[in-house]
KOLZABA-631384 format. One record per residue (C-alpha): residue number from 1; x, y, z; residue in one letter. Coordinates in nm, 4 decimals, always signed. Layout:
BEGIN
<nr=NUM | u=X | v=Y | w=Z | rest=A>
...
This chain:
BEGIN
<nr=1 | u=-1.2985 | v=-0.4310 | w=-0.9968 | rest=X>
<nr=2 | u=-1.4319 | v=-0.4171 | w=-0.6252 | rest=X>
<nr=3 | u=-1.1781 | v=-0.3333 | w=-0.4141 | rest=X>
<nr=4 | u=-1.1926 | v=-0.3591 | w=-0.0457 | rest=X>
<nr=5 | u=-0.9836 | v=-0.1758 | w=+0.2052 | rest=X>
<nr=6 | u=-0.9113 | v=-0.3442 | w=+0.5331 | rest=X>
<nr=7 | u=-0.8042 | v=-0.1375 | w=+0.8680 | rest=X>
<nr=8 | u=-0.6947 | v=-0.3162 | w=+1.1345 | rest=X>
<nr=9 | u=-0.6078 | v=-0.2451 | w=+1.5173 | rest=X>
<nr=10 | u=-0.3651 | v=-0.5740 | w=+1.4783 | rest=X>
<nr=11 | u=-0.2129 | v=-0.4288 | w=+1.7943 | rest=X>
<nr=12 | u=+0.1441 | v=-0.4719 | w=+1.8156 | rest=X>
<nr=13 | u=+0.4194 | v=-0.7364 | w=+1.7326 | rest=X>
<nr=14 | u=+0.1140 | v=-1.0164 | w=+1.7371 | rest=X>
<nr=15 | u=+0.1121 | v=-1.2359 | w=+1.4688 | rest=X>
<nr=16 | u=-0.1580 | v=-1.4878 | w=+1.5819 | rest=X>
<nr=17 | u=-0.4097 | v=-1.2000 | w=+1.6674 | rest=X>
<nr=18 | u=-0.3270 | v=-1.0232 | w=+1.3282 | rest=X>
<nr=19 | u=-0.3935 | v=-1.3614 | w=+1.1242 | rest=X>
<nr=20 | u=-0.7038 | v=-1.3970 | w=+1.2967 | rest=X>
<nr=21 | u=-0.8222 | v=-1.0733 | w=+1.2114 | rest=X>
<nr=22 | u=-0.6866 | v=-1.0875 | w=+0.8663 | rest=X>
<nr=23 | u=-0.9093 | v=-1.4342 | w=+0.8138 | rest=X>
<nr=24 | u=-1.2018 | v=-1.2843 | w=+0.9595 | rest=X>
<nr=25 | u=-1.1943 | v=-0.9870 | w=+0.7124 | rest=X>
<nr=26 | u=-1.0894 | v=-1.2049 | w=+0.3689 | rest=X>
<nr=27 | u=-1.4320 | v=-1.4209 | w=+0.4640 | rest=X>
<nr=28 | u=-1.5944 | v=-1.0977 | w=+0.4870 | rest=X>
<nr=29 | u=-1.4318 | v=-0.9510 | w=+0.1799 | rest=X>
<nr=30 | u=-1.5526 | v=-1.2673 | w=-0.0493 | rest=X>
<nr=31 | u=-1.9012 | v=-1.2465 | w=+0.1079 | rest=X>
<nr=32 | u=-1.9108 | v=-0.8709 | w=+0.0027 | rest=X>
<nr=33 | u=-1.8177 | v=-0.9881 | w=-0.3334 | rest=X>
<nr=34 | u=-1.4445 | v=-0.8017 | w=-0.3368 | rest=X>
<nr=35 | u=-1.2114 | v=-0.9326 | w=-0.6312 | rest=X>
<nr=36 | u=-0.9086 | v=-0.6868 | w=-0.4255 | rest=X>
<nr=37 | u=-0.8171 | v=-0.6673 | w=-0.0885 | rest=X>
<nr=38 | u=-0.5256 | v=-0.4489 | w=+0.0994 | rest=X>
<nr=39 | u=-0.4200 | v=-0.4836 | w=+0.4486 | rest=X>
<nr=40 | u=-0.2058 | v=-0.2164 | w=+0.6126 | rest=X>
<nr=41 | u=+0.1413 | v=-0.1671 | w=+0.6736 | rest=X>
<nr=42 | u=+0.3466 | v=-0.4521 | w=+0.8469 | rest=X>
<nr=43 | u=+0.0295 | v=-0.5988 | w=+0.8518 | rest=X>
<nr=44 | u=+0.0760 | v=-0.8991 | w=+1.1559 | rest=X>
<nr=45 | u=+0.3115 | v=-0.7372 | w=+1.3335 | rest=X>
<nr=46 | u=+0.2492 | v=-0.3724 | w=+1.3458 | rest=X>
<nr=47 | u=+0.5140 | v=-0.1422 | w=+1.3036 | rest=X>
<nr=48 | u=+0.8161 | v=-0.3093 | w=+1.4622 | rest=X>
<nr=49 | u=+1.1133 | v=-0.2462 | w=+1.4808 | rest=X>
<nr=50 | u=+1.2896 | v=-0.5607 | w=+1.5934 | rest=X>
<nr=51 | u=+1.3081 | v=-0.7148 | w=+1.2304 | rest=X>
<nr=52 | u=+1.5558 | v=-0.9278 | w=+1.3294 | rest=X>
<nr=53 | u=+1.2977 | v=-1.0875 | w=+1.5373 | rest=X>
<nr=54 | u=+0.9542 | v=-1.0233 | w=+1.3739 | rest=X>
<nr=55 | u=+1.1293 | v=-1.0245 | w=+1.0201 | rest=X>
<nr=56 | u=+1.0801 | v=-1.3575 | w=+0.7767 | rest=X>
<nr=57 | u=+1.2754 | v=-1.5078 | w=+0.4938 | rest=X>
<nr=58 | u=+1.0347 | v=-1.4674 | w=+0.2267 | rest=X>
<nr=59 | u=+1.1969 | v=-1.7983 | w=+0.1088 | rest=X>
<nr=60 | u=+0.9997 | v=-1.9900 | w=+0.3925 | rest=X>
<nr=61 | u=+0.7576 | v=-1.7086 | w=+0.5038 | rest=X>
<nr=62 | u=+0.4722 | v=-1.7833 | w=+0.7085 | rest=X>
<nr=63 | u=+0.3412 | v=-1.4632 | w=+0.6553 | rest=X>
<nr=64 | u=+0.3506 | v=-1.5510 | w=+0.2183 | rest=X>
<nr=65 | u=+0.1933 | v=-1.8950 | w=+0.3636 | rest=X>
<nr=66 | u=-0.0792 | v=-1.7423 | w=+0.5149 | rest=X>
<nr=67 | u=-0.1725 | v=-1.5344 | w=+0.3042 | rest=X>
<nr=68 | u=-0.1377 | v=-1.7475 | w=-0.0100 | rest=X>
<nr=69 | u=-0.3742 | v=-2.0110 | w=+0.2027 | rest=X>
<nr=70 | u=-0.6290 | v=-1.7419 | w=+0.2666 | rest=X>
<nr=71 | u=-0.6530 | v=-1.6033 | w=-0.1149 | rest=X>
<nr=72 | u=-0.6971 | v=-1.9544 | w=-0.2684 | rest=X>
<nr=73 | u=-0.9722 | v=-2.0404 | w=-0.0044 | rest=X>
<nr=74 | u=-1.1349 | v=-1.7199 | w=-0.0456 | rest=X>
<nr=75 | u=-1.0806 | v=-1.6276 | w=-0.3987 | rest=X>
<nr=76 | u=-0.9564 | v=-1.2676 | w=-0.3920 | rest=X>
<nr=77 | u=-0.6293 | v=-1.1068 | w=-0.4410 | rest=X>
<nr=78 | u=-0.4412 | v=-0.9256 | w=-0.1351 | rest=X>
<nr=79 | u=-0.1957 | v=-0.7081 | w=-0.0742 | rest=X>
<nr=80 | u=-0.0300 | v=-0.7148 | w=+0.2488 | rest=X>
<nr=81 | u=+0.2916 | v=-0.6063 | w=+0.4416 | rest=X>
<nr=82 | u=+0.5465 | v=-0.7604 | w=+0.5664 | rest=X>
<nr=83 | u=+0.9090 | v=-0.6741 | w=+0.7215 | rest=X>
<nr=84 | u=+1.1712 | v=-0.9374 | w=+0.5675 | rest=X>
<nr=85 | u=+1.4832 | v=-1.0159 | w=+0.7328 | rest=X>
<nr=86 | u=+1.7507 | v=-1.2063 | w=+0.4910 | rest=X>
<nr=87 | u=+2.1405 | v=-1.2474 | w=+0.5300 | rest=X>
<nr=88 | u=+2.1325 | v=-0.9692 | w=+0.8252 | rest=X>
<nr=89 | u=+1.9674 | v=-0.7074 | w=+0.6119 | rest=X>
<nr=90 | u=+1.5802 | v=-0.6049 | w=+0.6663 | rest=X>
<nr=91 | u=+1.3861 | v=-0.4441 | w=+0.4108 | rest=X>
<nr=92 | u=+1.0034 | v=-0.3549 | w=+0.4081 | rest=X>
<nr=93 | u=+0.7994 | v=-0.5011 | w=+0.2102 | rest=X>
<nr=94 | u=+0.4661 | v=-0.4322 | w=+0.0302 | rest=X>
<nr=95 | u=+0.3517 | v=-0.7743 | w=-0.1276 | rest=X>
<nr=96 | u=+0.0414 | v=-0.8803 | w=-0.3619 | rest=X>
<nr=97 | u=-0.0893 | v=-1.2405 | w=-0.4266 | rest=X>
<nr=98 | u=-0.3482 | v=-1.3107 | w=-0.6607 | rest=X>
<nr=99 | u=-0.6479 | v=-1.5654 | w=-0.6199 | rest=X>
<nr=100 | u=-0.4790 | v=-1.8250 | w=-0.7318 | rest=X>
<nr=101 | u=-0.1508 | v=-1.7321 | w=-0.4401 | rest=X>
<nr=102 | u=+0.0579 | v=-1.6602 | w=-0.7329 | rest=X>
<nr=103 | u=+0.3070 | v=-1.3553 | w=-0.6252 | rest=X>
<nr=104 | u=+0.2347 | v=-1.0766 | w=-0.8264 | rest=X>
<nr=105 | u=+0.4331 | v=-0.8177 | w=-0.7256 | rest=X>
<nr=106 | u=+0.7156 | v=-0.7692 | w=-0.4192 | rest=X>
<nr=107 | u=+0.8325 | v=-0.4178 | w=-0.3236 | rest=X>
<nr=108 | u=+1.0714 | v=-0.3328 | w=-0.0954 | rest=X>
<nr=109 | u=+1.0096 | v=+0.0304 | w=+0.0615 | rest=X>
<nr=110 | u=+1.2227 | v=+0.3228 | w=-0.1039 | rest=X>
<nr=111 | u=+1.2314 | v=+0.5544 | w=+0.1786 | rest=X>
<nr=112 | u=+1.2585 | v=+0.4057 | w=+0.5137 | rest=X>
<nr=113 | u=+1.1047 | v=+0.6756 | w=+0.7723 | rest=X>
<nr=114 | u=+1.4199 | v=+0.8907 | w=+0.8752 | rest=X>
<nr=115 | u=+1.2546 | v=+1.1115 | w=+1.1178 | rest=X>
<nr=116 | u=+1.1536 | v=+0.7874 | w=+1.3590 | rest=X>
<nr=117 | u=+1.3900 | v=+0.4795 | w=+1.3945 | rest=X>
<nr=118 | u=+1.2872 | v=+0.2776 | w=+1.0647 | rest=X>
<nr=119 | u=+1.6017 | v=+0.4383 | w=+0.8742 | rest=X>
<nr=120 | u=+1.7961 | v=+0.2832 | w=+1.1766 | rest=X>
<nr=121 | u=+1.6730 | v=-0.0694 | w=+1.0914 | rest=X>
<nr=122 | u=+1.5579 | v=-0.0923 | w=+0.7361 | rest=X>
<nr=123 | u=+1.7487 | v=-0.0627 | w=+0.4528 | rest=X>
<nr=124 | u=+1.5727 | v=+0.1069 | w=+0.1789 | rest=X>
<nr=125 | u=+1.4375 | v=-0.0521 | w=-0.1654 | rest=X>
<nr=126 | u=+1.5867 | v=+0.0529 | w=-0.5082 | rest=X>
<nr=127 | u=+1.3090 | v=-0.0939 | w=-0.7611 | rest=X>
<nr=128 | u=+0.9574 | v=-0.0373 | w=-0.8115 | rest=X>
<nr=129 | u=+0.7129 | v=-0.3211 | w=-0.8859 | rest=X>
<nr=130 | u=+0.4158 | v=-0.3597 | w=-1.1649 | rest=X>
<nr=131 | u=+0.1276 | v=-0.6372 | w=-1.1831 | rest=X>
<nr=132 | u=-0.2448 | v=-0.7051 | w=-1.2885 | rest=X>
<nr=133 | u=-0.5403 | v=-0.8403 | w=-1.1036 | rest=X>
<nr=134 | u=-0.8357 | v=-0.8776 | w=-1.2860 | rest=X>
<nr=135 | u=-0.6278 | v=-0.6706 | w=-1.5966 | rest=X>
<nr=136 | u=-0.6300 | v=-0.3689 | w=-1.4102 | rest=X>
<nr=137 | u=-0.2669 | v=-0.2612 | w=-1.3895 | rest=X>
<nr=138 | u=-0.1685 | v=-0.2004 | w=-0.9897 | rest=X>
<nr=139 | u=+0.1321 | v=-0.0860 | w=-0.8250 | rest=X>
<nr=140 | u=+0.2510 | v=-0.0919 | w=-0.4501 | rest=X>
<nr=141 | u=+0.4196 | v=+0.1580 | w=-0.2559 | rest=X>
<nr=142 | u=+0.4174 | v=+0.2194 | w=+0.1411 | rest=X>
<nr=143 | u=+0.3345 | v=+0.4866 | w=+0.4099 | rest=X>
<nr=144 | u=+0.5907 | v=+0.7747 | w=+0.4320 | rest=X>
<nr=145 | u=+0.6851 | v=+0.7219 | w=+0.0150 | rest=X>
<nr=146 | u=+0.3306 | v=+0.9241 | w=-0.0036 | rest=X>
<nr=147 | u=+0.5789 | v=+1.2460 | w=+0.0312 | rest=X>
<nr=148 | u=+0.7505 | v=+1.1672 | w=-0.2492 | rest=X>
<nr=149 | u=+0.5702 | v=+1.1999 | w=-0.5899 | rest=X>
<nr=150 | u=+0.8496 | v=+1.1042 | w=-0.8296 | rest=X>
<nr=151 | u=+0.7372 | v=+0.7329 | w=-0.7839 | rest=X>
<nr=152 | u=+0.3797 | v=+0.7700 | w=-0.8316 | rest=X>
<nr=153 | u=+0.4761 | v=+0.9479 | w=-1.1421 | rest=X>
<nr=154 | u=+0.6421 | v=+0.7068 | w=-1.2661 | rest=X>
<nr=155 | u=+0.4264 | v=+0.4228 | w=-1.1317 | rest=X>
<nr=156 | u=+0.1416 | v=+0.6151 | w=-1.3520 | rest=X>
<nr=157 | u=+0.3050 | v=+0.5486 | w=-1.6473 | rest=X>
<nr=158 | u=+0.1697 | v=+0.1782 | w=-1.6459 | rest=X>
<nr=159 | u=-0.0839 | v=+0.1339 | w=-1.3158 | rest=X>
<nr=160 | u=-0.4140 | v=+0.3165 | w=-1.3336 | rest=X>
<nr=161 | u=-0.4217 | v=+0.1724 | w=-0.9214 | rest=X>
<nr=162 | u=-0.1719 | v=+0.2484 | w=-0.7070 | rest=X>
<nr=163 | u=-0.1628 | v=+0.1088 | w=-0.3115 | rest=X>
<nr=164 | u=-0.0182 | v=+0.3011 | w=-0.0481 | rest=X>
<nr=165 | u=-0.0409 | v=+0.0709 | w=+0.3041 | rest=X>
<nr=166 | u=+0.0743 | v=+0.2741 | w=+0.6191 | rest=X>
<nr=167 | u=+0.1340 | v=+0.2946 | w=+0.9436 | rest=X>
<nr=168 | u=+0.0617 | v=+0.7006 | w=+0.9842 | rest=X>
<nr=169 | u=+0.0227 | v=+0.8186 | w=+1.3032 | rest=X>
<nr=170 | u=-0.3080 | v=+1.0657 | w=+1.3789 | rest=X>
<nr=171 | u=-0.0713 | v=+1.4009 | w=+1.4882 | rest=X>
<nr=172 | u=-0.0001 | v=+1.3535 | w=+1.1004 | rest=X>
<nr=173 | u=-0.3470 | v=+1.2501 | w=+0.9618 | rest=X>
<nr=174 | u=-0.4253 | v=+1.5694 | w=+0.7825 | rest=X>
<nr=175 | u=-0.1202 | v=+1.5175 | w=+0.5432 | rest=X>
<nr=176 | u=-0.1988 | v=+1.1641 | w=+0.4762 | rest=X>
<nr=177 | u=-0.5636 | v=+1.2510 | w=+0.3752 | rest=X>
<nr=178 | u=-0.4312 | v=+1.5413 | w=+0.1680 | rest=X>
<nr=179 | u=-0.1357 | v=+1.3923 | w=+0.0081 | rest=X>
<nr=180 | u=-0.3346 | v=+1.0337 | w=-0.0865 | rest=X>
<nr=181 | u=-0.5713 | v=+1.3382 | w=-0.2910 | rest=X>
<nr=182 | u=-0.3234 | v=+1.5200 | w=-0.4467 | rest=X>
<nr=183 | u=-0.1213 | v=+1.1642 | w=-0.5737 | rest=X>
<nr=184 | u=-0.4495 | v=+1.0622 | w=-0.7185 | rest=X>
<nr=185 | u=-0.5100 | v=+1.4009 | w=-0.9115 | rest=X>
<nr=186 | u=-0.1968 | v=+1.4921 | w=-1.0036 | rest=X>
<nr=187 | u=-0.1268 | v=+1.0865 | w=-1.1303 | rest=X>
<nr=188 | u=-0.4773 | v=+1.1098 | w=-1.2880 | rest=X>
<nr=189 | u=-0.4851 | v=+0.7359 | w=-1.0998 | rest=X>
<nr=190 | u=-0.6813 | v=+0.5730 | w=-0.8482 | rest=X>
<nr=191 | u=-0.5220 | v=+0.5428 | w=-0.5379 | rest=X>
<nr=192 | u=-0.5713 | v=+0.3015 | w=-0.2718 | rest=X>
<nr=193 | u=-0.4576 | v=+0.3808 | w=+0.0902 | rest=X>
<nr=194 | u=-0.4979 | v=+0.1708 | w=+0.3777 | rest=X>
<nr=195 | u=-0.3775 | v=+0.2754 | w=+0.7470 | rest=X>
<nr=196 | u=-0.3827 | v=+0.1096 | w=+1.0600 | rest=X>
<nr=197 | u=-0.6595 | v=+0.2019 | w=+1.3530 | rest=X>
<nr=198 | u=-0.6211 | v=+0.1248 | w=+1.7321 | rest=X>
<nr=199 | u=-0.2730 | v=+0.2103 | w=+1.9217 | rest=X>
<nr=200 | u=+0.0682 | v=-0.0065 | w=+1.8828 | rest=X>
<nr=201 | u=+0.4265 | v=+0.1264 | w=+1.9969 | rest=X>
<nr=202 | u=+0.3342 | v=+0.3359 | w=+2.1709 | rest=X>
<nr=203 | u=+0.1845 | v=+0.5762 | w=+1.8843 | rest=X>
<nr=204 | u=-0.1680 | v=+0.6005 | w=+1.8236 | rest=X>
<nr=205 | u=-0.3447 | v=+0.5677 | w=+1.4933 | rest=X>
<nr=206 | u=-0.6822 | v=+0.6922 | w=+1.3453 | rest=X>
<nr=207 | u=-0.6825 | v=+0.5182 | w=+0.9662 | rest=X>
<nr=208 | u=-0.8643 | v=+0.7229 | w=+0.7555 | rest=X>
<nr=209 | u=-0.8333 | v=+0.4824 | w=+0.5228 | rest=X>
<nr=210 | u=-0.9311 | v=+0.6306 | w=+0.1753 | rest=X>
<nr=211 | u=-0.9482 | v=+0.5062 | w=-0.2023 | rest=X>
<nr=212 | u=-0.9668 | v=+0.7970 | w=-0.4248 | rest=X>
<nr=213 | u=-1.0417 | v=+0.8251 | w=-0.7995 | rest=X>
<nr=214 | u=-0.8470 | v=+1.0299 | w=-1.0514 | rest=X>
<nr=215 | u=-1.0588 | v=+1.3222 | w=-1.0205 | rest=X>
<nr=216 | u=-0.9697 | v=+1.3520 | w=-0.6470 | rest=X>
<nr=217 | u=-1.3543 | v=+1.2071 | w=-0.5329 | rest=X>
<nr=218 | u=-1.2904 | v=+1.0104 | w=-0.2061 | rest=X>
<nr=219 | u=-1.5402 | v=+0.7496 | w=-0.2783 | rest=X>
<nr=220 | u=-1.4708 | v=+0.5450 | w=+0.0639 | rest=X>
<nr=221 | u=-1.2896 | v=+0.6688 | w=+0.4161 | rest=X>
<nr=222 | u=-1.2659 | v=+0.4683 | w=+0.7620 | rest=X>
<nr=223 | u=-1.2529 | v=+0.6662 | w=+1.0170 | rest=X>
<nr=224 | u=-1.1061 | v=+0.5645 | w=+1.3384 | rest=X>
<nr=225 | u=-1.0427 | v=+0.1839 | w=+1.4211 | rest=X>
<nr=226 | u=-1.0684 | v=-0.1284 | w=+1.2786 | rest=X>
<nr=227 | u=-1.3512 | v=-0.1513 | w=+0.9790 | rest=X>
<nr=228 | u=-1.4036 | v=-0.2415 | w=+0.5901 | rest=X>
<nr=229 | u=-1.5352 | v=-0.1158 | w=+0.2729 | rest=X>
<nr=230 | u=-1.5443 | v=-0.1187 | w=-0.0717 | rest=X>
<nr=231 | u=-1.5621 | v=+0.0737 | w=-0.3842 | rest=X>
<nr=232 | u=-1.5795 | v=-0.0490 | w=-0.7447 | rest=X>
<nr=233 | u=-1.3473 | v=+0.1606 | w=-0.9673 | rest=X>
<nr=234 | u=-1.3417 | v=+0.1276 | w=-1.3227 | rest=X>
<nr=235 | u=-1.0751 | v=+0.1473 | w=-1.5273 | rest=X>
<nr=236 | u=-1.2553 | v=+0.3164 | w=-1.8259 | rest=X>
<nr=237 | u=-1.2343 | v=+0.6015 | w=-1.5996 | rest=X>
<nr=238 | u=-0.8844 | v=+0.6865 | w=-1.5727 | rest=X>
<nr=239 | u=-0.8281 | v=+0.6368 | w=-1.9573 | rest=X>
<nr=240 | u=-1.1202 | v=+0.8493 | w=-1.9954 | rest=X>
<nr=241 | u=-0.9922 | v=+1.1287 | w=-1.8361 | rest=X>
<nr=242 | u=-0.6324 | v=+1.0804 | w=-1.8930 | rest=X>
<nr=243 | u=-0.7961 | v=+1.1586 | w=-2.2319 | rest=X>
<nr=244 | u=-0.9681 | v=+1.4762 | w=-2.2011 | rest=X>
<nr=245 | u=-0.7316 | v=+1.6508 | w=-1.9958 | rest=X>
<nr=246 | u=-0.4091 | v=+1.5202 | w=-2.1035 | rest=X>
<nr=247 | u=-0.1386 | v=+1.6520 | w=-1.8137 | rest=X>
<nr=248 | u=+0.0731 | v=+1.3884 | w=-1.8707 | rest=X>
<nr=249 | u=+0.1539 | v=+1.4749 | w=-2.2283 | rest=X>
<nr=250 | u=+0.2665 | v=+1.8123 | w=-2.0851 | rest=X>
<nr=251 | u=+0.5518 | v=+1.6399 | w=-1.8244 | rest=X>
<nr=252 | u=+0.8723 | v=+1.7168 | w=-1.9224 | rest=X>
<nr=253 | u=+1.0752 | v=+1.4359 | w=-1.6773 | rest=X>
<nr=254 | u=+1.3678 | v=+1.4752 | w=-1.8954 | rest=X>
<nr=255 | u=+1.4124 | v=+1.8676 | w=-1.8418 | rest=X>
<nr=256 | u=+1.2921 | v=+1.7850 | w=-1.4749 | rest=X>
<nr=257 | u=+1.5774 | v=+1.5668 | w=-1.4077 | rest=X>
<nr=258 | u=+1.8154 | v=+1.8375 | w=-1.5874 | rest=X>
<nr=259 | u=+1.7678 | v=+2.0718 | w=-1.3715 | rest=X>
<nr=260 | u=+1.7875 | v=+1.8925 | w=-1.0955 | rest=X>
<nr=261 | u=+2.1395 | v=+1.8392 | w=-1.2213 | rest=X>
<nr=262 | u=+2.2508 | v=+2.1837 | w=-1.3049 | rest=X>
<nr=263 | u=+2.1772 | v=+2.2201 | w=-0.8939 | rest=X>
<nr=264 | u=+2.3671 | v=+2.0102 | w=-0.7750 | rest=X>
<nr=265 | u=+2.6990 | v=+2.1771 | w=-0.9760 | rest=X>
């Protein structure tokens, strides 16, 4: 499967501008033969803290309708971010749509960024999501989730590709790059990290989007502002590595949970 990472400088709370960039990006990905394209967190708005203004209801979402149309038009699956505002509650979502316009996965970010303002405006989700693209099992996570290894371990039992869409500021870029590699190595799966570039909401973003192999090898890396890179991944690489070096067979999740409970007493 060929995966395109689309690093955008989408501005901030400028949906029309971002739509034009995404439409162009999907056309470029199609020309380059990509099967699946991944965009940054809150793709059309940037990291907005006004979900009551820029969030959408999924039943009549303009953003979902836009990406459905572009996916069908270009014949490629797409992963994008969307602030959702429904019944007075806001959540931060990552959605995957296949090449026919069908929604395959809809994940609400479990860990709103409490160090910043996100946790004041968004409620955390409480479930994970799984889907298949071209026979490859894929799961989505979002930005701050990268700092929490537990969901990755759960997802990687089924999924061999985990996408992490982000709005990760430049001052912590070394954390972003290091954690993407660590999650790939410890879970023996492909990690697709797509961050935004440029400026937005008073923050600077360097991007550093990358695809990392199960061995921790950086297959592609985007530095700076907007850009696109494509890597072809082979599912058998993850399977063969897990067979030859069976780390997961030695994990003891029930014991870990029991030990954690002991520490709470």
